C-alpha positions as CSV (number, residue, x, y, z in Angstrom):
1,M,33.1,153.6,22.6
2,A,33.5,155.9,25.5
3,P,36.8,157.8,25.7
4,T,37.2,156.8,29.4
5,E,37.8,153.2,28.5
6,L,40.2,154.1,25.8
7,L,42.1,156.4,28.2
8,L,42.2,153.7,30.9
9,L,43.6,151.2,28.3
10,G,46.1,153.8,27.2
11,V,47.3,154.5,30.7
12,L,47.6,150.8,31.5
13,R,49.5,150.2,28.3
14,A,51.9,153.0,29.1
15,L,52.5,151.6,32.6
16,V,53.3,148.2,31.0
17,E,55.6,149.9,28.5
18,V,57.5,151.6,31.4
19,A,57.9,148.2,33.2
20,L,59.0,146.5,30.0
21,L,61.6,149.1,29.1
22,S,62.8,149.2,32.7
23,L,63.3,145.4,32.7
24,L,65.2,145.8,29.4
25,G,67.3,148.6,30.8
26,Q,68.1,146.7,33.9
27,G,69.3,143.7,31.8
28,V,71.5,145.9,29.7
29,V,73.0,147.6,32.8
30,A,73.5,144.1,34.4
31,L,75.5,143.0,31.3
32,L,77.6,146.2,31.3
33,A,78.2,146.4,35.0
34,G,78.9,142.7,35.6
35,S,79.4,141.7,39.2
36,R,79.3,145.3,40.5
37,R,75.7,145.8,39.3
38,A,74.4,145.8,42.9
39,T,76.2,149.0,43.6
40,N,75.3,150.7,40.3
41,P,72.7,153.4,41.1
42,I,71.0,153.1,37.7
43,Y,70.6,149.3,38.2
44,V,69.1,150.0,41.6
45,L,66.7,152.5,40.2
46,F,65.6,150.1,37.5
47,G,65.2,147.5,40.3
48,I,62.8,149.8,42.2
49,V,60.7,150.3,39.1
50,T,60.6,146.6,38.1
51,K,60.0,145.2,41.6
52,P,56.2,145.1,41.3
53,A,56.3,143.2,38.0
54,I,58.9,140.8,39.3
55,R,56.9,140.1,42.4
56,A,53.8,139.5,40.4
57,A,55.7,137.1,38.1
58,R,57.0,135.3,41.2
59,W,53.5,135.0,42.6
60,I,52.1,133.6,39.4
61,T,54.8,131.1,38.6
62,P,55.3,127.8,40.4
63,K,58.2,127.4,42.8
64,L,59.8,125.1,40.2
65,V,60.9,128.2,38.3
66,I,64.1,129.4,39.9
67,D,64.5,133.0,41.0
68,K,67.2,133.7,38.4
69,H,64.6,133.2,35.6
70,I,61.8,135.3,37.1
71,P,62.8,138.6,35.3
72,F,62.6,136.8,32.0
73,V,59.2,135.4,32.9
74,S,58.1,138.9,34.0
75,F,59.3,140.4,30.7
76,F,57.4,137.9,28.6
77,L,54.2,138.2,30.7
78,L,54.4,142.0,30.4
79,F,55.0,141.7,26.7
80,W,51.9,139.6,26.1
81,L,49.9,141.9,28.4
82,W,51.1,144.8,26.3
83,I,50.0,143.0,23.1
84,F,46.6,142.2,24.7
85,L,46.1,145.8,25.7
86,A,46.9,147.0,22.2
87,W,44.3,144.5,20.8
88,A,41.7,145.6,23.4
89,K,42.3,149.2,22.6
90,Q,41.9,148.6,18.9
91,F,38.8,146.5,19.5
92,L,37.2,149.2,21.6
93,A,38.1,152.0,19.2
94,S,36.4,150.3,16.3
């Protein structure tokens, strides 16, 4: 298969990995910082990186899902997207 498609899938997968790791990092910082997480600069930085993924998850999910659970939904959606991109890359490479 053409290397352009493989490169595109690799770039998309890397972007999804960055979003996944940022969500994970934001969760860890939230656990460590507790109620003062809103003033933590690392937490704010992770929030900037993860905002597009969280907005997309909010747009996809019904209003029945409360806002507190949207980061978890976003994480699992990104995880399955990451798995799908790995499968697609493997499929195109063979």
